[in-house]
NUPA-139051 format. One record per atom (N, C-alpha, C): residue in three letters; x, z, y. Coordinates in steps of 0.05 Angstrom, whole numbers, padded with zeros to 5 digits, always signed. Layout:
N
alaXZY;...
This chain:
226
met-02542+03243-02596;met-02564+03244-02615;met-02576+03272-02615;lys-02600+03274-02625;lys-02614+03300-02625;lys-02603+03318-02647;lys-02605+03344-02642;lys-02598+03364-02662;lys-02618+03360-02685;gly-02608+03362-02710;gly-02625+03359-02733;gly-02627+03331-02744;thr-02611+03312-02733;thr-02610+03285-02743;thr-02594+03283-02768;phe-02605+03271-02789;phe-02591+03267-02814;phe-02572+03243-02810;ile-02546+03247-02815;ile-02527+03225-02810;ile-02506+03224-02833;arg-02493+03201-02836;arg-02470+03199-02853;arg-02446+03195-02835;ile-02425+03210-02840;ile-02400+03208-02824;ile-02376+03205-02843;ser-02355+03194-02831;ser-02329+03195-02845;ser-02309+03208-02826;tyr-02289+03222-02837;tyr-02270+03234-02819;tyr-02243+03237-02833;ile-02222+03240-02816;ile-02196+03248-02825;ile-02188+03272-02809;ala-02181+03294-02823;ala-02175+03319-02809;ala-02145+03326-02812;lys-02133+03333-02789;lys-02104+03339-02789;lys-02099+03364-02773;thr-02076+03377-02779;thr-02067+03399-02763;thr-02053+03388-02739;lys-02058+03399-02715;lys-02047+03389-02690;lys-02017+03393-02689;ala-02007+03415-02700;ala-01979+03422-02698;ala-01960+03402-02711;asn-01968+03392-02735;asn-01950+03373-02749;asn-01963+03348-02758;asn-01989+03344-02749;asn-02003+03319-02756;asn-02007+03316-02786;arg-02008+03338-02801;arg-02011+03336-02830;arg-02040+03334-02837;val-02047+03313-02853;val-02075+03309-02862;val-02081+03330-02883;phe-02103+03346-02879;phe-02111+03365-02898;phe-02138+03359-02911;asp-02152+03339-02900;asp-02178+03332-02911;asp-02186+03305-02900;lys-02199+03289-02918;lys-02213+03265-02908;lys-02237+03260-02927;ala-02259+03251-02915;ala-02283+03248-02932;ala-02304+03231-02918;glu-02323+03222-02934;glu-02347+03209-02923;glu-02371+03226-02934;ile-02386+03238-02917;ile-02407+03257-02925;ile-02432+03254-02909;asn-02454+03263-02921;asn-02480+03265-02907;asn-02484+03293-02896;ile-02493+03295-02871;ile-02497+03321-02859;ile-02522+03320-02841;ile-02529+03344-02831;ile-02550+03346-02810;ile-02536+03356-02785;ser-02538+03341-02764;ser-02524+03349-02739;ser-02535+03375-02729;gly-02517+03394-02721;gly-02526+03419-02710;gly-02534+03440-02731;ala-02532+03433-02756;ala-02540+03452-02778;ala-02517+03467-02790;arg-02493+03464-02779;arg-02469+03477-02788;arg-02461+03468-02817;tyr-02465+03443-02822;tyr-02456+03432-02848;tyr-02426+03426-02847;val-02415+03426-02822;val-02386+03423-02818;val-02377+03445-02799;ile-02351+03448-02793;ile-02342+03469-02775;ile-02354+03467-02747;pro-02359+03489-02734;pro-02373+03489-02708;pro-02362+03470-02687;gly-02335+03468-02685;gly-02323+03451-02664;gly-02329+03422-02669;leu-02333+03414-02694;leu-02340+03386-02700;leu-02371+03382-02697;asp-02386+03402-02706;asp-02415+03400-02705;asp-02425+03397-02676;glu-02412+03410-02658;glu-02420+03409-02630;glu-02417+03381-02617;thr-02400+03364-02629;thr-02394+03338-02616;thr-02416+03318-02621;phe-02433+03321-02641;phe-02452+03300-02648;phe-02473+03295-02627;glu-02481+03316-02612;glu-02501+03312-02591;glu-02491+03293-02569;lys-02465+03290-02566;lys-02453+03273-02546;lys-02449+03244-02555;his-02455+03239-02581;his-02449+03213-02593;his-02473+03200-02607;glu-02470+03175-02614;glu-02491+03160-02627;glu-02479+03146-02652;val-02497+03135-02669;val-02488+03120-02692;val-02470+03097-02684;gly-02448+03094-02698;gly-02429+03073-02692;gly-02405+03082-02676;asp-02407+03106-02664;asp-02385+03116-02648;asp-02361+03124-02665;asn-02337+03119-02655;asn-02311+03128-02666;asn-02299+03146-02645;tyr-02290+03170-02652;tyr-02277+03187-02632;tyr-02259+03208-02645;thr-02243+03220-02628;thr-02224+03241-02637;thr-02230+03266-02622;val-02230+03289-02636;val-02235+03314-02623;val-02213+03335-02632;ile-02203+03349-02613;ile-02184+03371-02619;ile-02199+03397-02618;ile-02197+03413-02640;ile-02214+03437-02643;ile-02196+03462-02644;pro-02202+03481-02626;pro-02186+03506-02627;pro-02193+03523-02651;pro-02175+03542-02659;pro-02180+03558-02683;pro-02207+03572-02684;ile-02216+03583-02661;ile-02241+03598-02661;ile-02265+03581-02669;lys-02263+03555-02665;lys-02285+03537-02672;lys-02278+03520-02696;ala-02256+03527-02709;ala-02248+03512-02733;ala-02248+03531-02757;phe-02226+03542-02764;phe-02224+03559-02788;phe-02218+03588-02781;gly-02223+03595-02756;gly-02220+03622-02747;gly-02192+03631-02740;lys-02190+03653-02726;lys-02164+03665-02719;lys-02153+03679-02743;arg-02127+03683-02743;arg-02114+03698-02764;arg-02121+03728-02761;asn-02127+03740-02784;asn-02135+03768-02784;asn-02114+03785-02799;ser-02101+03803-02784;ser-02079+03819-02797;ser-02089+03837-02819;asn-02115+03843-02818;asn-02127+03860-02839;asn-02129+03846-02866;leu-02125+03820-02865;leu-02126+03804-02890;leu-02098+03801-02903;leu-02078+03814-02891;leu-02052+03815-02903;leu-02051+03841-02920;lys-02049+03839-02946;lys-02050+03862-02964;lys-02023+03867-02977;leu-02016+03893-02978;leu-01991+03902-02991;leu-01999+03911-03020;ile-01988+03897-03040;ile-01995+03903-03068;ile-01969+03909-03083;pro-01969+03931-03099;pro-01946+03938-03115;pro-01940+03916-03135;ile-01914+03910-03138;ile-01907+03889-03157;ile-01915+03895-03185;ser-01918+03921-03191;ser-01926+03929-03218;ser-01954+03918-03226;glu-01971+03914-03206;glu-01998+03902-03211;glu-01995+03874-03221;phe-01975+03860-03211;phe-01971+03832-03220;phe-01959+03831-03248;lys-01941+03850-03253;lys-01928+03851-03279;lys-01949+03857-03301;lys-01969+03872-03294;lys-01990+03878-03314;lys-02005+03852-03322;gln-02006+03833-03304;gln-02020+03808-03309;gln-02000+03786-03318;lys-01974+03795-03322;lys-01953+03776-03330;lys-01949+03754-03309;ile-01950+03762-03283;ile-01946+03743-03261;ile-01920+03750-03247;ser-01904+03730-03242;ser-01879+03734-03226;ser-01884+03724-03198;pro-01889+03743-03179;pro-01896+03734-03151;pro-01871+03724-03136;val-01875+03701-03124;val-01854+03690-03106;val-01867+03679-03081;pro-01854+03679-03058;pro-01866+03668-03034;pro-01877+03640-03038;gly-01901+03636-03028;gly-01914+03610-03031;gly-01933+03608-03055;leu-01932+03628-03073;leu-01949+03627-03097;leu-01979+03631-03089;met-01996+03612-03097;met-02025+03614-03092;met-02037+03629-03116;leu-02055+03648-03110;leu-02067+03663-03132;leu-02095+03673-03124;thr-02110+03683-03143;thr-02136+03693-03138;thr-02137+03722-03148;ile-02146+03740-03130;ile-02148+03769-03136;ile-02176+03778-03127;asn-02190+03789-03147;asn-02218+03798-03141;asn-02235+03776-03128;asp-02232+03752-03140;asp-02248+03729-03131;asp-02240+03719-03103;lys-02217+03729-03092;lys-02208+03720-03065;lys-02182+03705-03068;gln-02180+03682-03055;gln-02156+03666-03057;gln-02136+03675-03036;gly-02110+03677-03044;gly-02090+03686-03026;gly-02063+03672-03032;ile-02044+03677-03014;ile-02018+03665-03018;ile-01997+03687-03014;val-01977+03688-03032;val-01956+03708-03029;val-01938+03700-03006;arg-01934+03719-02987;arg-01918+03714-02964;arg-01889+03725-02967;ser-01887+03749-02980;ser-01860+03760-02984;ser-01860+03779-03008;val-01836+03782-03020;val-01833+03801-03042;val-01807+03817-03036;ser-01811+03843-03033;ser-01788+03860-03025;ser-01792+03889-03034;gly-01771+03901-03045;gly-01772+03930-03051;gly-01795+03938-03069;gly-01802+03921-03088;gly-01824+03927-03107;gly-01852+03924-03095;arg-01853+03912-03071;arg-01879+03907-03058;arg-01883+03878-03052;val-01908+03869-03053;val-01914+03841-03048;val-01935+03840-03026;ile-01930+03823-03006;ile-01950+03818-02985;ile-01965+03793-02991;val-01991+03796-02995;val-02009+03773-03001;val-02027+03768-02977;asp-02028+03743-02968;asp-02044+03735-02945;asp-02070+03722-02955;phe-02093+03735-02947;phe-02119+03725-02956;phe-02133+03710-02933;asn-02119+03704-02912;asn-02130+03687-02891;asn-02133+03659-02901;asn-02153+03644-02890;asn-02154+03615-02896;asn-02128+03603-02887;pro-02117+03585-02904;pro-02091+03572-02897;pro-02091+03558-02870;leu-02115+03551-02860;leu-02117+03537-02835;leu-02125+03556-02812;ala-02128+03581-02818;ala-02135+03601-02797;ala-02113+03602-02776;gly-02121+03603-02751;gly-02102+03605-02729;gly-02091+03578-02720;lys-02100+03556-02732;lys-02089+03530-02725;lys-02109+03512-02711;glu-02098+03497-02691;glu-02114+03476-02678;glu-02115+03453-02697;val-02138+03440-02699;val-02141+03417-02717;val-02152+03393-02702;ile-02146+03370-02712;ile-02155+03345-02701;ile-02173+03330-02721;tyr-02196+03321-02712;tyr-02214+03305-02729;tyr-02218+03277-02716;asp-02211+03256-02732;asp-02217+03229-02725;asp-02244+03222-02739;val-02264+03217-02724;val-02292+03215-02735;val-02304+03188-02730;lys-02320+03179-02749;lys-02338+03156-02745;lys-02366+03163-02755;ile-02386+03158-02739;ile-02413+03163-02747;ile-02424+03137-02758;leu-02428+03136-02784;leu-02433+03111-02799;leu-02462+03102-02797;lys-02481+03121-02801;lys-02509+03113-02801;lys-02527+03137-02798;glu-02552+03132-02790;glu-02573+03153-02791;glu-02587+03151-02817;ile-02592+03174-02830;ile-02606+03174-02855;ile-02636+03178-02851;arg-02652+03159-02860;arg-02681+03160-02856;arg-02696+03163-02882;asp-02684+03156-02904;asp-02697+03157-02930;asp-02701+03186-02939;thr-02726+03192-02948;thr-02732+03220-02955;thr-02715+03230-02978;lys-02711+03214-02998;lys-02696+03222-03021;lys-02667+03229-03013;glu-02656+03212-02996;glu-02628+03217-02987;glu-02626+03242-02970;lys-02647+03247-02954;lys-02647+03272-02938;lys-02647+03297-02957;ile-02663+03296-02977;ile-02664+03318-02996;ile-02637+03321-03010;glu-02625+03299-03018;glu-02598+03300-03031;glu-02577+03312-03012;thr-02579+03306-02986;thr-02560+03317-02967;thr-02561+03347-02966;ile-02585+03358-02967;ile-02589+03387-02966;ile-02579+03400-02992;ile-02586+03388-03015;ile-02578+03399-03041;ile-02548+03400-03043;asn-02535+03378-03034;asn-02506+03377-03036;asn-02492+03397-03018;ala-02502+03400-02993;ala-02490+03418-02974;ala-02495+03447-02979;arg-02520+03454-02987;arg-02528+03482-02990;arg-02523+03492-03018;leu-02526+03475-03038;leu-02524+03485-03066;leu-02501+03473-03082;gly-02491+03450-03073;gly-02469+03437-03087;gly-02475+03428-03115;leu-02500+03422-03121;leu-02507+03413-03148;leu-02499+03384-03153;pro-02487+03378-03176;pro-02481+03350-03183;pro-02507+03335-03187;lys-02507+03309-03181;lys-02531+03293-03183;lys-02541+03291-03212;thr-02523+03295-03231;thr-02531+03294-03260;thr-02549+03317-03268;leu-02550+03338-03251;leu-02566+03361-03259;leu-02595+03361-03247;tyr-02601+03341-03231;tyr-02628+03342-03220;tyr-02639+03314-03215;thr-02666+03313-03214;thr-02680+03288-03208;thr-02699+03293-03184;ile-02699+03275-03165;ile-02717+03277-03142;ile-02740+03258-03145;val-02764+03268-03141;val-02788+03251-03142;val-02801+03253-03114;thr-02805+03230-03101;thr-02817+03230-03074;thr-02843+03215-03074;gly-02860+03220-03055;gly-02886+03208-03053;gly-02906+03227-03040;lys-02931+03227-03050;lys-02950+03245-03039;lys-02942+03274-03043;lys-02928+03278-03065;lys-02918+03305-03072;lys-02889+03303-03079;asn-02872+03315-03062;asn-02843+03315-03066;asn-02835+03337-03085;lys-02818+03331-03104;lys-02808+03352-03122;lys-02780+03346-03133;ile-02766+03368-03140;ile-02740+03365-03152;ile-02742+03378-03180;ile-02732+03363-03200;ile-02732+03373-03228;ile-02703+03379-03234;ile-02697+03405-03240;ile-02669+03413-03245;ile-02665+03421-03274;lys-02643+03413-03286;lys-02637+03420-03313;lys-02625+03449-03315;gly-02633+03462-03337;gly-02620+03488-03343;gly-02622+03509-03322;ile-02645+03515-03312;ile-02648+03535-03291;ile-02670+03555-03298;asn-02666+03580-03292;asn-02686+03601-03298;asn-02704+03605-03274;lys-02725+03620-03278;lys-02746+03624-03257;lys-02735+03636-03231;glu-02716+03656-03235;glu-02705+03669-03212;glu-02689+03650-03194;met-02672+03633-03207;met-02657+03614-03192;met-02675+03592-03180;leu-02696+03586-03195;leu-02715+03565-03186;leu-02726+03573-03158;lys-02735+03598-03156;lys-02746+03607-03130;lys-02725+03607-03108;tyr-02701+03615-03115;tyr-02679+03616-03096;tyr-02673+03588-03085;phe-02670+03569-03104;phe-02664+03541-03096;phe-02686+03530-03078;glu-02712+03535-03086;glu-02734+03525-03071;glu-02734+03536-03042;lys-02728+03561-03039;lys-02727+03574-03013;lys-02705+03562-02996;ile-02681+03559-03007;ile-02658+03548-02992;ile-02664+03519-02983;ile-02673+03502-03002;ile-02678+03474-02996;ile-02700+03471-02975;asn-02722+03485-02979;asn-02745+03483-02961;asn-02739+03493-02932;lys-02721+03512-02930;lys-02714+03522-02903;lys-02704+03499-02885;asp-02685+03484-02895;asp-02674+03462-02880;asp-02694+03438-02878;leu-02708+03433-02900;leu-02727+03411-02901;leu-02749+03414-02880;lys-02759+03439-02878;lys-02780+03445-02859;lys-02770+03443-02830;glu-02747+03455-02825;glu-02736+03456-02798;glu-02727+03429-02788;tyr-02714+03413-02805;tyr-02702+03388-02796;tyr-02716+03362-02804;ala-02735+03364-02823;ala-02748+03339-02832;ala-02779+03342-02833;asn-02789+03366-02828;asn-02817+03372-02829;asn-02829+03364-02856;leu-02814+03371-02877;leu-02822+03365-02905;leu-02822+03390-02921;lys-02836+03389-02944;lys-02836+03411-02963;lys-02832+03399-02991;ile-02819+03414-03008;ile-02815+03404-03035;ile-02818+03426-03055;glu-02827+03419-03079;glu-02829+03438-03101;glu-02805+03434-03120;val-02794+03456-03130;val-02772+03455-03149;val-02781+03464-03176;glu-02776+03447-03196;glu-02785+03453-03223;glu-02762+03452-03243;ala-02765+03466-03264;ala-02745+03465-03286;ala-02752+03442-03304;glu-02732+03429-03314;glu-02737+03407-03333;glu-02749+03418-03359;lys-02770+03405-03368;lys-02784+03415-03393;lys-02770+03403-03417;ile-02750+03418-03426;ile-02734+03409-03449;ile-02750+03405-03474;glu-02767+03424-03480;glu-02783+03423-03504;glu-02801+03398-03505;ala-02813+03392-03482;ala-02831+03369-03481;ala-02815+03344-03484;lys-02791+03344-03472;lys-02774+03320-03474;lys-02765+03316-03503;asn-02757+03338-03517;asn-02749+03336-03544;asn-02771+03326-03563;glu-02796+03335-03557;glu-02818+03327-03573;glu-02824+03297-03570;glu-02820+03287-03545;glu-02823+03259-03540;glu-02803+03243-03555;val-02778+03252-03556;val-02757+03239-03570;val-02763+03238-03600;lys-02772+03262-03610;lys-02779+03263-03639;lys-02802+03244-03646;lys-02821+03242-03627;lys-02844+03224-03632;lys-02834+03195-03634;lys-02816+03187-03617;lys-02805+03160-03617;lys-02790+03155-03643;glu-02775+03176-03652;glu-02759+03174-03676;glu-02778+03170-03700;arg-02800+03186-03701;arg-02819+03184-03723;arg-02832+03156-03724;thr-02839+03145-03700;thr-02851+03119-03698;thr-02831+03098-03708;lys-02806+03100-03701;lys-02786+03081-03709;lys-02782+03082-03739;ala-02782+03107-03751;ala-02779+03110-03779;ala-02802+03098-03795;glu-02826+03101-03784;glu-02850+03090-03797;glu-02849+03060-03796;glu-02840+03048-03774;glu-02838+03019-03771;glu-02817+03008-03791;thr-02795+03023-03795;thr-02774+03014-03814;thr-02785+03014-03843;lys-02801+03036-03849;lys-02813+03037-03876;lys-02832+03014-03881;ala-02848+03008-03860;ala-02868+02987-03862;ala-02854+02960-03867;lys-02832+02955-03854;lys-02817+02931-03858;lys-02806+02928-03886;lys-02796+02951-03897;lys-02785+02951-03924;lys-02807+02945-03944;arg-02831+02956-03940;arg-02854+02952-03958;arg-02863+02923-03957;ser-02863+02911-03934;ser-02872+02883-03930;ser-02852+02864-03944;lys-02827+02871-03946;lys-02807+02854-03959;lys-02811+02854-03989;lys-02822+02877-04000;lys-02827+02878-04029;lys-02851+02861-04035;
């Protein structure tokens, strides 16, 4: 298939060394757009919708090689300040980075900030389920992959003028979202979309208007009974 094709795939991902499943999913992606790891992304050009196949991916095209610079030596006193008792295997977050305690010795703790799958060959069992042609579904694919927004936070309107209405967003984020979404839309779908903030005030006024109308109807009914 061509690079830039919107597709839905399902996969089961395992480590080659022990055949341990670490991920399985059914997702929408754009082939060649790096929505998945490089070693998997490169396979789509050789396949078509309906294909089932298995690919073995080396570390450099999966989750990267292990980096010794990401092994950090931290005084145990730093953990005691946070009331944490470090033991090998403990997962923790330090300065917004996830790591795992590798060893504790002599008042020092070695924390590994490498991806847990770094340095490992992985196996993906893949099925290409369908090609996505619907405009709304293409837009949803980009929003999910690039921004990770839940569907409950936005509404997509398609037609002569495509637009996304997002809840609880400021002007600065509005421009950022529009830039990110349109980059992929233009490159892979030859589309453009406007991003708008949901007009809460207008919506509230509409609700109030309906409530007033309902109240007036109730009063009218009571008067007619008299």
